[in-house]
C-alpha positions, 0 to 999 in steps of 0.5 A: 500500500505504502509504495504508492507514495514513493515519488521521491518526497518521502523516505522509505521508512521500512529501512529503519529498524523496527519499522514495518508496513503498519508503522510506515503506512501510519506515518504516511497517513497521519504525518503526511496525509497520504491516501493509505489505509493503516492496516491494523487488527481492528481495520482487518476485522472490520473489513473482514466482517463487513464484506464477508471475506477471509483475506482483508489485506488483499481486499484493502490492497485492491480497493483502497483507492475506492475506499479513500476516494474523496476522503481524508485518510487520516480521519478514515484510519482513526475512525476505523481504529476507534470503531474496531476497538469500541463497537466491532470488537474482536470479542463481544462485538456490539452489533446492536449499537453498530450503525452498519449492522443492517448492511454488514455480512457479520462474517466471523472468521476465526484464524488460529495461529500456531505459536512457536514453542519458546524453548529451543526457538530462535527467539530464545537463542536471540534473547540468550545471545543479547544476554551473553553480549551484554554480560561479556561484551563482544564475542567471536561467532565460534564462542557464541556457538559453543556458549549457546549450544547451537549449530553454525548455520542456524546461528549465522541466520539468526545473526544475519537477521539480528544485524538487519534489525540493528540489534548486533554488529558483525565486525572483523575477525567474526566478532559480534557486538551490540 
């Protein structure tokens, strides 16, 4: 959605650590008044229920120009977020008080998320790696591998992702630091 505004006027916000599509679209909408829908869980739920669809992201990508035509996206996004948190709630939606109730499909789609076990997960290794570097300072990759008792390929992928996220720096001589 946000790539529509990259005409040289705005930076590519997702290059910043911790900034993903949601934050970028929120910045573009709220700070720059760009016509983008800030897709959060509330907005996805409203679109899914109202239009009776399983994949609201695709619908928003396809129809956002129509949904935002002749409107201020900042106001639309704020209104939808507020509406989703107060009326069209994930649990116990207030359909009786909803002004859209008569035309709403009232489609309730329950998507179950599989949550990775923490024990032995990449998240656990990342946390232990940060702890190790905070406690002992910069460490060689080989030392980290032994300390965290993990295989080299897995550790290298984790380090690569953490470097992309701006959490660690890989220096000369295979030295890793925060």
